[in-house]
N, C-alpha and C positions, 0 to 999 in steps of 0.2 A: 464739316469737322468730324474729326475721327475721335473715338474712345477706346481705351484699352479695356479689355476683360480678361479675367482668368478662366482658364479651362483645365479640367483634368486631363492628363496625357491621353487617356482613352479617348475622350470626347474629341479632342484636337485631330488624333488619328482617324477617326471615324469622319469628321469633316473634311479631312484631307483626302479620304479615299473616295468620296463623292464629288469632289471639287473638280471641275472641268480644267482643261490645260491653261486657258487664259481667264479663269474665273476667280475672282477674289474671295476671301472667306465671308466678306460682308455679302457678296451675291449668294452665296451658298446658304447662308442664314436667312436672307431675305427669300430666297426660293423656298426654303423649308417653312418659314413661316406663312408664305401664301398658301401652300399645301395644307397646313394645319387649319388656317381660317375657312378654307374650301371644305375641309373634312367636318369641322364643327357646325358650319351652315347646313351640311347635308345631314348630320346626326340631328341637329335641332329640327330640319324639316321632317324627318322621319318621326320623331318623337311627338311632335305637335299633330302629326297626320292621324285622322280618325280610322279605326279599323274598318274594313269592307263590311257593309251591311249584310246580315244574315250568316256571317262567318264568325266562329269564335276564334280569337287569336290569344295566344299566350303571351304575356309580357316577359320581357327579356329582364 
C-alpha cells in the first residue's frame, strides 16, 4: 500500500539529487532511515560507554 506525503520543494529536490537511476523515492527514504538508525545506535553506544580508566575526558 502506498501513501502520499507532502514535501517542500527543497526537500524533494534534495531527495531527487541522491536518488539512483532506478531507485524510487521510497527506497531513498528507506535508505536514509537505515543510516539514521545506525547513526543513533552508534551515538547511544558512545554515550553509554565509560571513559577509559586513569584518563580524564571532557564531556561534549
